[in-house]
Gaussian input, Z-matrix of N, CA and C with variables (Angstrom, degrees):
# hf/3-21g

backbone

0 1
 N
 C     1     B1
 C     2     B2     1     A1
 N     3     B3     2     A2     1     D1
 C     4     B4     3     A3     2     D2
 C     5     B5     4     A4     3     D3
 N     6     B6     5     A5     4     D4
 C     7     B7     6     A6     5     D5
 C     8     B8     7     A7     6     D6
 N     9     B9     8     A8     7     D7
 C    10    B10     9     A9     8     D8
 C    11    B11    10    A10     9     D9
 N    12    B12    11    A11    10    D10
 C    13    B13    12    A12    11    D11
 C    14    B14    13    A13    12    D12
 N    15    B15    14    A14    13    D13
 C    16    B16    15    A15    14    D14
 C    17    B17    16    A16    15    D15
 N    18    B18    17    A17    16    D16
 C    19    B19    18    A18    17    D17
 C    20    B20    19    A19    18    D18
 N    21    B21    20    A20    19    D19
 C    22    B22    21    A21    20    D20
 C    23    B23    22    A22    21    D21
 N    24    B24    23    A23    22    D22
 C    25    B25    24    A24    23    D23
 C    26    B26    25    A25    24    D24
 N    27    B27    26    A26    25    D25
 C    28    B28    27    A27    26    D26
 C    29    B29    28    A28    27    D27
 N    30    B30    29    A29    28    D28
 C    31    B31    30    A30    29    D29
 C    32    B32    31    A31    30    D30
 N    33    B33    32    A32    31    D31
 C    34    B34    33    A33    32    D32
 C    35    B35    34    A34    33    D33
 N    36    B36    35    A35    34    D34
 C    37    B37    36    A36    35    D35
 C    38    B38    37    A37    36    D36
 N    39    B39    38    A38    37    D37
 C    40    B40    39    A39    38    D38
 C    41    B41    40    A40    39    D39
 N    42    B42    41    A41    40    D40
 C    43    B43    42    A42    41    D41
 C    44    B44    43    A43    42    D42
 N    45    B45    44    A44    43    D43
 C    46    B46    45    A45    44    D44
 C    47    B47    46    A46    45    D45
 N    48    B48    47    A47    46    D46
 C    49    B49    48    A48    47    D47
 C    50    B50    49    A49    48    D48
 N    51    B51    50    A50    49    D49
 C    52    B52    51    A51    50    D50
 C    53    B53    52    A52    51    D51
 N    54    B54    53    A53    52    D52
 C    55    B55    54    A54    53    D53
 C    56    B56    55    A55    54    D54
 N    57    B57    56    A56    55    D55
 C    58    B58    57    A57    56    D56
 C    59    B59    58    A58    57    D57
 N    60    B60    59    A59    58    D58
 C    61    B61    60    A60    59    D59
 C    62    B62    61    A61    60    D60
 N    63    B63    62    A62    61    D61
 C    64    B64    63    A63    62    D62
 C    65    B65    64    A64    63    D63
 N    66    B66    65    A65    64    D64
 C    67    B67    66    A66    65    D65
 C    68    B68    67    A67    66    D66
 N    69    B69    68    A68    67    D67
 C    70    B70    69    A69    68    D68
 C    71    B71    70    A70    69    D69
 N    72    B72    71    A71    70    D70
 C    73    B73    72    A72    71    D71
 C    74    B74    73    A73    72    D72
 N    75    B75    74    A74    73    D73
 C    76    B76    75    A75    74    D74
 C    77    B77    76    A76    75    D75
 N    78    B78    77    A77    76    D76
 C    79    B79    78    A78    77    D77
 C    80    B80    79    A79    78    D78
 N    81    B81    80    A80    79    D79
 C    82    B82    81    A81    80    D80
 C    83    B83    82    A82    81    D81
 N    84    B84    83    A83    82    D82
 C    85    B85    84    A84    83    D83
 C    86    B86    85    A85    84    D84
 N    87    B87    86    A86    85    D85
 C    88    B88    87    A87    86    D86
 C    89    B89    88    A88    87    D87
 N    90    B90    89    A89    88    D88
 C    91    B91    90    A90    89    D89
 C    92    B92    91    A91    90    D90
 N    93    B93    92    A92    91    D91
 C    94    B94    93    A93    92    D92
 C    95    B95    94    A94    93    D93
 N    96    B96    95    A95    94    D94
 C    97    B97    96    A96    95    D95
 C    98    B98    97    A97    96    D96
 N    99    B99    98    A98    97    D97
 C   100   B100    99    A99    98    D98
 C   101   B101   100   A100    99    D99
 N   102   B102   101   A101   100   D100
 C   103   B103   102   A102   101   D101
 C   104   B104   103   A103   102   D102
 N   105   B105   104   A104   103   D103
 C   106   B106   105   A105   104   D104
 C   107   B107   106   A106   105   D105
 N   108   B108   107   A107   106   D106
 C   109   B109   108   A108   107   D107
 C   110   B110   109   A109   108   D108
 N   111   B111   110   A110   109   D109
 C   112   B112   111   A111   110   D110
 C   113   B113   112   A112   111   D111
 N   114   B114   113   A113   112   D112
 C   115   B115   114   A114   113   D113
 C   116   B116   115   A115   114   D114
 N   117   B117   116   A116   115   D115
 C   118   B118   117   A117   116   D116
 C   119   B119   118   A118   117   D117
 N   120   B120   119   A119   118   D118
 C   121   B121   120   A120   119   D119
 C   122   B122   121   A121   120   D120
 N   123   B123   122   A122   121   D121
 C   124   B124   123   A123   122   D122
 C   125   B125   124   A124   123   D123
 N   126   B126   125   A125   124   D124
 C   127   B127   126   A126   125   D125
 C   128   B128   127   A127   126   D126
 N   129   B129   128   A128   127   D127
 C   130   B130   129   A129   128   D128
 C   131   B131   130   A130   129   D129
 N   132   B132   131   A131   130   D130
 C   133   B133   132   A132   131   D131
 C   134   B134   133   A133   132   D132
 N   135   B135   134   A134   133   D133
 C   136   B136   135   A135   134   D134
 C   137   B137   136   A136   135   D135
 N   138   B138   137   A137   136   D136
 C   139   B139   138   A138   137   D137
 C   140   B140   139   A139   138   D138
 N   141   B141   140   A140   139   D139
 C   142   B142   141   A141   140   D140
 C   143   B143   142   A142   141   D141
 N   144   B144   143   A143   142   D142
 C   145   B145   144   A144   143   D143
 C   146   B146   145   A145   144   D144
 N   147   B147   146   A146   145   D145
 C   148   B148   147   A147   146   D146
 C   149   B149   148   A148   147   D147
 N   150   B150   149   A149   148   D148
 C   151   B151   150   A150   149   D149
 C   152   B152   151   A151   150   D150
 N   153   B153   152   A152   151   D151
 C   154   B154   153   A153   152   D152
 C   155   B155   154   A154   153   D153
 N   156   B156   155   A155   154   D154
 C   157   B157   156   A156   155   D155
 C   158   B158   157   A157   156   D156
 N   159   B159   158   A158   157   D157
 C   160   B160   159   A159   158   D158
 C   161   B161   160   A160   159   D159
 N   162   B162   161   A161   160   D160
 C   163   B163   162   A162   161   D161
 C   164   B164   163   A163   162   D162
 N   165   B165   164   A164   163   D163
 C   166   B166   165   A165   164   D164
 C   167   B167   166   A166   165   D165
 N   168   B168   167   A167   166   D166
 C   169   B169   168   A168   167   D167
 C   170   B170   169   A169   168   D168
 N   171   B171   170   A170   169   D169
 C   172   B172   171   A171   170   D170
 C   173   B173   172   A172   171   D171
 N   174   B174   173   A173   172   D172
 C   175   B175   174   A174   173   D173
 C   176   B176   175   A175   174   D174
 N   177   B177   176   A176   175   D175
 C   178   B178   177   A177   176   D176
 C   179   B179   178   A178   177   D177
 N   180   B180   179   A179   178   D178
 C   181   B181   180   A180   179   D179
 C   182   B182   181   A181   180   D180
 N   183   B183   182   A182   181   D181
 C   184   B184   183   A183   182   D182
 C   185   B185   184   A184   183   D183
 N   186   B186   185   A185   184   D184
 C   187   B187   186   A186   185   D185
 C   188   B188   187   A187   186   D186
 N   189   B189   188   A188   187   D187
 C   190   B190   189   A189   188   D188
 C   191   B191   190   A190   189   D189
 N   192   B192   191   A191   190   D190
 C   193   B193   192   A192   191   D191
 C   194   B194   193   A193   192   D192
 N   195   B195   194   A194   193   D193
 C   196   B196   195   A195   194   D194
 C   197   B197   196   A196   195   D195
 N   198   B198   197   A197   196   D196
 C   199   B199   198   A198   197   D197
 C   200   B200   199   A199   198   D198
 N   201   B201   200   A200   199   D199
 C   202   B202   201   A201   200   D200
 C   203   B203   202   A202   201   D201
 N   204   B204   203   A203   202   D202
 C   205   B205   204   A204   203   D203
 C   206   B206   205   A205   204   D204
 N   207   B207   206   A206   205   D205
 C   208   B208   207   A207   206   D206
 C   209   B209   208   A208   207   D207
 N   210   B210   209   A209   208   D208
 C   211   B211   210   A210   209   D209
 C   212   B212   211   A211   210   D210
 N   213   B213   212   A212   211   D211
 C   214   B214   213   A213   212   D212
 C   215   B215   214   A214   213   D213
 N   216   B216   215   A215   214   D214
 C   217   B217   216   A216   215   D215
 C   218   B218   217   A217   216   D216
 N   219   B219   218   A218   217   D217
 C   220   B220   219   A219   218   D218
 C   221   B221   220   A220   219   D219
 N   222   B222   221   A221   220   D220
 C   223   B223   222   A222   221   D221
 C   224   B224   223   A223   222   D222
 N   225   B225   224   A224   223   D223
 C   226   B226   225   A225   224   D224
 C   227   B227   226   A226   225   D225
 N   228   B228   227   A227   226   D226
 C   229   B229   228   A228   227   D227
 C   230   B230   229   A229   228   D228
 N   231   B231   230   A230   229   D229
 C   232   B232   231   A231   230   D230
 C   233   B233   232   A232   231   D231
 N   234   B234   233   A233   232   D232
 C   235   B235   234   A234   233   D233
 C   236   B236   235   A235   234   D234
 N   237   B237   236   A236   235   D235
 C   238   B238   237   A237   236   D236
 C   239   B239   238   A238   237   D237
 N   240   B240   239   A239   238   D238
 C   241   B241   240   A240   239   D239
 C   242   B242   241   A241   240   D240
 N   243   B243   242   A242   241   D241
 C   244   B244   243   A243   242   D242
 C   245   B245   244   A244   243   D243
 N   246   B246   245   A245   244   D244
 C   247   B247   246   A246   245   D245
 C   248   B248   247   A247   246   D246
 N   249   B249   248   A248   247   D247
 C   250   B250   249   A249   248   D248
 C   251   B251   250   A250   249   D249
 N   252   B252   251   A251   250   D250
 C   253   B253   252   A252   251   D251
 C   254   B254   253   A253   252   D252
 N   255   B255   254   A254   253   D253
 C   256   B256   255   A255   254   D254
 C   257   B257   256   A256   255   D255
 N   258   B258   257   A257   256   D256
 C   259   B259   258   A258   257   D257
 C   260   B260   259   A259   258   D258
 N   261   B261   260   A260   259   D259
 C   262   B262   261   A261   260   D260
 C   263   B263   262   A262   261   D261
 N   264   B264   263   A263   262   D262
 C   265   B265   264   A264   263   D263
 C   266   B266   265   A265   264   D264
 N   267   B267   266   A266   265   D265
 C   268   B268   267   A267   266   D266
 C   269   B269   268   A268   267   D267
 N   270   B270   269   A269   268   D268
 C   271   B271   270   A270   269   D269
 C   272   B272   271   A271   270   D270
 N   273   B273   272   A272   271   D271
 C   274   B274   273   A273   272   D272
 C   275   B275   274   A274   273   D273
 N   276   B276   275   A275   274   D274
 C   277   B277   276   A276   275   D275
 C   278   B278   277   A277   276   D276
 N   279   B279   278   A278   277   D277
 C   280   B280   279   A279   278   D278
 C   281   B281   280   A280   279   D279
 N   282   B282   281   A281   280   D280
 C   283   B283   282   A282   281   D281
 C   284   B284   283   A283   282   D282
 N   285   B285   284   A284   283   D283
 C   286   B286   285   A285   284   D284
 C   287   B287   286   A286   285   D285
 N   288   B288   287   A287   286   D286
 C   289   B289   288   A288   287   D287
 C   290   B290   289   A289   288   D288
 N   291   B291   290   A290   289   D289
 C   292   B292   291   A291   290   D290
 C   293   B293   292   A292   291   D291
 N   294   B294   293   A293   292   D292
 C   295   B295   294   A294   293   D293
 C   296   B296   295   A295   294   D294

   B1=1.4680
   B2=1.6282
   B3=1.3331
   B4=1.3881
   B5=1.6019
   B6=1.2208
   B7=1.5161
   B8=1.4460
   B9=1.4279
   B10=1.4542
   B11=1.4923
   B12=1.3956
   B13=1.3521
   B14=1.4923
   B15=1.3029
   B16=1.5134
   B17=1.4984
   B18=1.2268
   B19=1.4123
   B20=1.5625
   B21=1.2820
   B22=1.4982
   B23=1.5831
   B24=1.3432
   B25=1.4343
   B26=1.5314
   B27=1.2508
   B28=1.4993
   B29=1.5539
   B30=1.2547
   B31=1.4097
   B32=1.4813
   B33=1.2260
   B34=1.4932
   B35=1.5408
   B36=1.2307
   B37=1.4297
   B38=1.4430
   B39=1.3912
   B40=1.4597
   B41=1.4565
   B42=1.3805
   B43=1.4419
   B44=1.5450
   B45=1.4386
   B46=1.4279
   B47=1.5227
   B48=1.2796
   B49=1.4710
   B50=1.5753
   B51=1.3106
   B52=1.4313
   B53=1.5903
   B54=1.3098
   B55=1.3624
   B56=1.5383
   B57=1.3024
   B58=1.3393
   B59=1.4626
   B60=1.3446
   B61=1.3217
   B62=1.6232
   B63=1.2548
   B64=1.5307
   B65=1.5464
   B66=1.3175
   B67=1.4250
   B68=1.4570
   B69=1.4101
   B70=1.3895
   B71=1.4698
   B72=1.3599
   B73=1.4059
   B74=1.4748
   B75=1.4323
   B76=1.3456
   B77=1.5288
   B78=1.3327
   B79=1.4422
   B80=1.5895
   B81=1.3262
   B82=1.4293
   B83=1.4780
   B84=1.3195
   B85=1.3701
   B86=1.5380
   B87=1.3825
   B88=1.4346
   B89=1.5829
   B90=1.3441
   B91=1.4699
   B92=1.5233
   B93=1.4177
   B94=1.4081
   B95=1.5606
   B96=1.4591
   B97=1.3724
   B98=1.4802
   B99=1.2248
   B100=1.4144
   B101=1.6274
   B102=1.2301
   B103=1.3591
   B104=1.4927
   B105=1.3616
   B106=1.5023
   B107=1.6114
   B108=1.2688
   B109=1.5032
   B110=1.5393
   B111=1.2638
   B112=1.3943
   B113=1.5883
   B114=1.3016
   B115=1.5306
   B116=1.5184
   B117=1.4035
   B118=1.3518
   B119=1.5314
   B120=1.3920
   B121=1.4084
   B122=1.4629
   B123=1.3247
   B124=1.4233
   B125=1.5458
   B126=1.3728
   B127=1.3898
   B128=1.5177
   B129=1.2769
   B130=1.4844
   B131=1.5019
   B132=1.4848
   B133=1.3494
   B134=1.4786
   B135=1.4122
   B136=1.4644
   B137=1.6362
   B138=1.2704
   B139=1.5014
   B140=1.4914
   B141=1.3840
   B142=1.4012
   B143=1.5493
   B144=1.3110
   B145=1.3850
   B146=1.4463
   B147=1.3607
   B148=1.3863
   B149=1.6043
   B150=1.3435
   B151=1.4789
   B152=1.5338
   B153=1.3520
   B154=1.4169
   B155=1.4869
   B156=1.2644
   B157=1.4678
   B158=1.5178
   B159=1.3648
   B160=1.4302
   B161=1.4234
   B162=1.3366
   B163=1.5540
   B164=1.5336
   B165=1.4096
   B166=1.3705
   B167=1.5463
   B168=1.3748
   B169=1.4501
   B170=1.5320
   B171=1.2980
   B172=1.3746
   B173=1.5605
   B174=1.2203
   B175=1.4745
   B176=1.5890
   B177=1.2959
   B178=1.5476
   B179=1.4383
   B180=1.4052
   B181=1.5128
   B182=1.4946
   B183=1.3400
   B184=1.4408
   B185=1.5666
   B186=1.2683
   B187=1.4240
   B188=1.6186
   B189=1.2830
   B190=1.5149
   B191=1.5414
   B192=1.4020
   B193=1.5060
   B194=1.4787
   B195=1.3106
   B196=1.5087
   B197=1.5292
   B198=1.4280
   B199=1.4757
   B200=1.5907
   B201=1.3944
   B202=1.3768
   B203=1.6563
   B204=1.3510
   B205=1.3582
   B206=1.4013
   B207=1.3848
   B208=1.5109
   B209=1.5337
   B210=1.2777
   B211=1.5801
   B212=1.4561
   B213=1.4197
   B214=1.4008
   B215=1.5106
   B216=1.3807
   B217=1.4473
   B218=1.6085
   B219=1.2919
   B220=1.4662
   B221=1.5389
   B222=1.3810
   B223=1.4696
   B224=1.4632
   B225=1.2858
   B226=1.4545
   B227=1.4817
   B228=1.2672
   B229=1.5155
   B230=1.5578
   B231=1.3808
   B232=1.4616
   B233=1.3434
   B234=1.4061
   B235=1.4061
   B236=1.5079
   B237=1.3124
   B238=1.5007
   B239=1.5075
   B240=1.3033
   B241=1.5148
   B242=1.4252
   B243=1.4545
   B244=1.3987
   B245=1.4024
   B246=1.2850
   B247=1.4537
   B248=1.4730
   B249=1.3653
   B250=1.4198
   B251=1.4687
   B252=1.3880
   B253=1.4471
   B254=1.4737
   B255=1.3711
   B256=1.3831
   B257=1.5389
   B258=1.2696
   B259=1.4856
   B260=1.5404
   B261=1.3890
   B262=1.4440
   B263=1.5209
   B264=1.3792
   B265=1.5257
   B266=1.5658
   B267=1.3354
   B268=1.4544
   B269=1.3486
   B270=1.4067
   B271=1.5006
   B272=1.5217
   B273=1.2986
   B274=1.4720
   B275=1.4819
   B276=1.2278
   B277=1.5421
   B278=1.6937
   B279=1.3848
   B280=1.5221
   B281=1.5558
   B282=1.2664
   B283=1.4633
   B284=1.5690
   B285=1.3861
   B286=1.4831
   B287=1.5445
   B288=1.3814
   B289=1.4353
   B290=1.5140
   B291=1.3601
   B292=1.3086
   B293=1.5285
   B294=1.2227
   B295=1.5344
   B296=1.4232
   A1=105.76
   A2=117.33
   A3=113.33
   A4=110.59
   A5=112.14
   A6=120.72
   A7=113.87
   A8=111.62
   A9=120.67
   A10=108.22
   A11=119.07
   A12=122.53
   A13=115.63
   A14=113.47
   A15=121.71
   A16=108.01
   A17=118.01
   A18=122.02
   A19=120.58
   A20=110.27
   A21=118.23
   A22=110.28
   A23=115.91
   A24=116.88
   A25=112.32
   A26=119.55
   A27=122.72
   A28=105.20
   A29=119.74
   A30=117.76
   A31=117.34
   A32=118.50
   A33=123.93
   A34=112.80
   A35=120.38
   A36=121.63
   A37=117.99
   A38=123.34
   A39=121.59
   A40=115.97
   A41=120.45
   A42=116.44
   A43=117.88
   A44=113.80
   A45=120.32
   A46=110.44
   A47=116.71
   A48=121.53
   A49=111.99
   A50=115.56
   A51=117.74
   A52=105.86
   A53=114.88
   A54=121.04
   A55=112.34
   A56=121.16
   A57=124.99
   A58=114.68
   A59=122.32
   A60=120.60
   A61=106.94
   A62=117.09
   A63=117.74
   A64=110.39
   A65=118.03
   A66=122.06
   A67=106.47
   A68=118.98
   A69=124.63
   A70=108.24
   A71=121.32
   A72=127.97
   A73=110.45
   A74=119.24
   A75=124.66
   A76=115.63
   A77=114.46
   A78=122.10
   A79=109.19
   A80=115.64
   A81=116.51
   A82=115.12
   A83=120.02
   A84=125.68
   A85=108.02
   A86=116.99
   A87=117.38
   A88=109.32
   A89=117.73
   A90=122.97
   A91=116.98
   A92=116.71
   A93=120.23
   A94=116.74
   A95=117.20
   A96=120.18
   A97=110.86
   A98=124.24
   A99=131.94
   A100=109.28
   A101=122.01
   A102=123.31
   A103=112.90
   A104=115.95
   A105=120.52
   A106=104.79
   A107=119.32
   A108=118.66
   A109=115.76
   A110=119.45
   A111=123.07
   A112=111.97
   A113=116.17
   A114=116.07
   A115=106.78
   A116=120.59
   A117=124.04
   A118=108.16
   A119=122.51
   A120=124.98
   A121=109.99
   A122=121.50
   A123=124.35
   A124=111.01
   A125=121.62
   A126=117.35
   A127=110.37
   A128=122.19
   A129=122.61
   A130=110.11
   A131=115.02
   A132=119.42
   A133=117.35
   A134=112.68
   A135=123.43
   A136=104.53
   A137=116.58
   A138=120.83
   A139=109.86
   A140=117.08
   A141=122.40
   A142=115.50
   A143=114.26
   A144=119.11
   A145=112.62
   A146=118.60
   A147=126.04
   A148=115.12
   A149=107.90
   A150=112.34
   A151=113.43
   A152=117.60
   A153=120.74
   A154=115.01
   A155=120.53
   A156=125.44
   A157=117.04
   A158=116.23
   A159=114.84
   A160=115.00
   A161=123.42
   A162=129.81
   A163=104.03
   A164=123.08
   A165=122.14
   A166=112.38
   A167=118.30
   A168=116.42
   A169=109.13
   A170=125.29
   A171=123.54
   A172=112.67
   A173=121.57
   A174=124.52
   A175=107.76
   A176=115.37
   A177=120.96
   A178=105.52
   A179=110.68
   A180=121.97
   A181=103.78
   A182=118.74
   A183=127.31
   A184=110.31
   A185=119.37
   A186=121.62
   A187=111.56
   A188=109.04
   A189=115.42
   A190=116.83
   A191=112.93
   A192=118.12
   A193=110.61
   A194=119.20
   A195=118.39
   A196=110.06
   A197=112.84
   A198=112.14
   A199=104.70
   A200=112.44
   A201=117.69
   A202=105.73
   A203=113.15
   A204=120.09
   A205=123.44
   A206=123.83
   A207=125.28
   A208=113.84
   A209=105.03
   A210=115.10
   A211=119.16
   A212=114.34
   A213=122.23
   A214=112.72
   A215=111.12
   A216=122.10
   A217=109.45
   A218=115.58
   A219=125.50
   A220=100.34
   A221=111.48
   A222=119.30
   A223=110.86
   A224=117.92
   A225=127.48
   A226=116.41
   A227=117.39
   A228=120.23
   A229=102.01
   A230=119.77
   A231=122.78
   A232=122.60
   A233=119.64
   A234=121.80
   A235=113.02
   A236=118.26
   A237=122.05
   A238=111.37
   A239=115.20
   A240=121.35
   A241=110.17
   A242=120.15
   A243=128.20
   A244=110.62
   A245=120.62
   A246=123.92
   A247=112.60
   A248=123.83
   A249=127.76
   A250=117.57
   A251=120.14
   A252=124.96
   A253=107.64
   A254=119.46
   A255=119.09
   A256=116.43
   A257=118.74
   A258=126.43
   A259=113.32
   A260=116.21
   A261=119.52
   A262=108.95
   A263=114.42
   A264=120.94
   A265=106.67
   A266=119.23
   A267=123.23
   A268=114.73
   A269=118.84
   A270=129.81
   A271=114.63
   A272=117.93
   A273=126.04
   A274=111.43
   A275=119.63
   A276=125.90
   A277=104.58
   A278=112.78
   A279=115.34
   A280=102.85
   A281=112.47
   A282=123.93
   A283=107.43
   A284=114.97
   A285=122.50
   A286=107.37
   A287=116.62
   A288=118.78
   A289=114.87
   A290=114.62
   A291=121.52
   A292=114.30
   A293=113.43
   A294=119.27
   A295=113.29
   D1=-27.55
   D2=-176.82
   D3=-72.74
   D4=-28.85
   D5=178.83
   D6=-61.22
   D7=-41.36
   D8=-179.40
   D9=-68.91
   D10=-39.34
   D11=175.95
   D12=-60.48
   D13=-40.73
   D14=175.44
   D15=-61.01
   D16=-50.08
   D17=174.37
   D18=-49.07
   D19=-45.07
   D20=179.17
   D21=-71.82
   D22=-42.55
   D23=179.65
   D24=-65.77
   D25=-40.31
   D26=-173.69
   D27=-83.20
   D28=-46.46
   D29=-169.28
   D30=-87.52
   D31=-14.54
   D32=-178.14
   D33=-127.18
   D34=-56.81
   D35=-178.56
   D36=-79.34
   D37=-32.70
   D38=174.42
   D39=-56.60
   D40=-41.22
   D41=176.44
   D42=-56.23
   D43=-36.96
   D44=176.40
   D45=-62.22
   D46=-40.18
   D47=-170.75
   D48=-77.23
   D49=-42.51
   D50=-171.44
   D51=-164.97
   D52=138.20
   D53=177.33
   D54=-84.56
   D55=139.20
   D56=-168.51
   D57=-148.58
   D58=127.65
   D59=174.39
   D60=-103.64
   D61=106.55
   D62=-170.44
   D63=-85.88
   D64=157.08
   D65=163.14
   D66=-87.16
   D67=168.28
   D68=175.40
   D69=-56.44
   D70=-51.11
   D71=-173.49
   D72=-60.71
   D73=-48.33
   D74=175.77
   D75=-50.91
   D76=-52.88
   D77=-176.18
   D78=-68.99
   D79=-31.04
   D80=173.52
   D81=-67.11
   D82=-31.41
   D83=177.02
   D84=-70.70
   D85=-46.11
   D86=-175.23
   D87=-68.22
   D88=-34.47
   D89=-176.14
   D90=-88.91
   D91=1.59
   D92=-168.66
   D93=-56.52
   D94=-26.67
   D95=177.79
   D96=-77.37
   D97=-10.13
   D98=179.22
   D99=-79.54
   D100=-16.43
   D101=-177.81
   D102=-54.85
   D103=114.86
   D104=175.89
   D105=95.64
   D106=-10.10
   D107=175.62
   D108=-57.91
   D109=121.57
   D110=-176.83
   D111=74.24
   D112=2.67
   D113=-177.59
   D114=98.48
   D115=3.61
   D116=-170.35
   D117=-103.36
   D118=129.14
   D119=-178.77
   D120=-78.73
   D121=156.73
   D122=174.71
   D123=-51.88
   D124=-52.33
   D125=-177.75
   D126=-59.13
   D127=-28.52
   D128=-179.29
   D129=-68.00
   D130=-39.49
   D131=176.00
   D132=-62.04
   D133=-45.25
   D134=-179.38
   D135=-61.54
   D136=-49.47
   D137=-177.64
   D138=-54.29
   D139=-52.68
   D140=179.19
   D141=-56.29
   D142=-46.13
   D143=177.03
   D144=-61.41
   D145=-42.24
   D146=175.39
   D147=-50.30
   D148=-51.96
   D149=-175.41
   D150=-84.16
   D151=-8.73
   D152=169.54
   D153=-88.14
   D154=-35.54
   D155=-169.30
   D156=-141.64
   D157=-8.36
   D158=-175.76
   D159=70.52
   D160=14.03
   D161=179.03
   D162=76.23
   D163=25.13
   D164=-178.46
   D165=-114.33
   D166=119.84
   D167=-172.64
   D168=-74.85
   D169=-12.12
   D170=178.24
   D171=-93.05
   D172=6.16
   D173=-178.26
   D174=-60.41
   D175=126.23
   D176=172.09
   D177=-135.13
   D178=127.45
   D179=-172.89
   D180=-127.73
   D181=127.96
   D182=168.06
   D183=-85.31
   D184=120.31
   D185=-174.74
   D186=-146.59
   D187=114.49
   D188=177.81
   D189=53.34
   D190=43.83
   D191=175.35
   D192=85.09
   D193=-5.55
   D194=174.29
   D195=-117.45
   D196=162.24
   D197=176.71
   D198=-117.71
   D199=142.98
   D200=-173.21
   D201=-118.56
   D202=140.26
   D203=-175.25
   D204=-122.24
   D205=144.65
   D206=168.60
   D207=77.01
   D208=-169.92
   D209=177.52
   D210=-48.80
   D211=-43.32
   D212=-170.01
   D213=-101.75
   D214=-6.33
   D215=177.57
   D216=60.09
   D217=52.99
   D218=172.48
   D219=-64.96
   D220=147.21
   D221=-173.95
   D222=-115.13
   D223=153.43
   D224=174.78
   D225=-72.99
   D226=-1.29
   D227=-176.90
   D228=-92.76
   D229=-40.36
   D230=179.15
   D231=-108.69
   D232=-41.76
   D233=-158.19
   D234=-104.76
   D235=-33.74
   D236=178.21
   D237=-139.25
   D238=171.88
   D239=-177.97
   D240=-114.36
   D241=144.38
   D242=167.50
   D243=-142.75
   D244=-175.55
   D245=-177.42
   D246=-77.69
   D247=-15.67
   D248=175.73
   D249=-76.98
   D250=-32.08
   D251=-171.52
   D252=-119.67
   D253=82.38
   D254=179.63
   D255=-63.22
   D256=-23.54
   D257=-175.44
   D258=-93.64
   D259=17.99
   D260=-175.67
   D261=-63.76
   D262=137.11
   D263=171.68
   D264=-60.92
   D265=-35.23
   D266=-175.17
   D267=48.03
   D268=51.18
   D269=176.77
   D270=-46.60
   D271=-38.66
   D272=-179.22
   D273=-83.48
   D274=-15.73
   D275=177.37
   D276=61.83
   D277=46.04
   D278=-177.28
   D279=-133.84
   D280=160.44
   D281=171.50
   D282=-85.87
   D283=139.55
   D284=-177.23
   D285=-73.72
   D286=-30.13
   D287=-177.43
   D288=-64.72
   D289=144.12
   D290=-178.05
   D291=-98.33
   D292=11.98
   D293=178.39
   D294=-102.96

């Protein structure tokens, strides 16, 4: 359960609180409890985040009509709501905006 909480805090809530450009080592330290979560190793998490956002919590990418936000590139079609996607499922019941 603690690993899931870490994932939520870093991947979703942290960008709302404060923008951060992590180094690989900093992010590894923050996510160390996620090693093995869902069968995914810490190096796999770090690699995925690097290729999604370059370790930058402020990364915003427009992709095929949706906007993706933050470290894990959660999108406004499924995970969060913003002014651009009024039909969002908003599964996480959060705003996509980091302000």
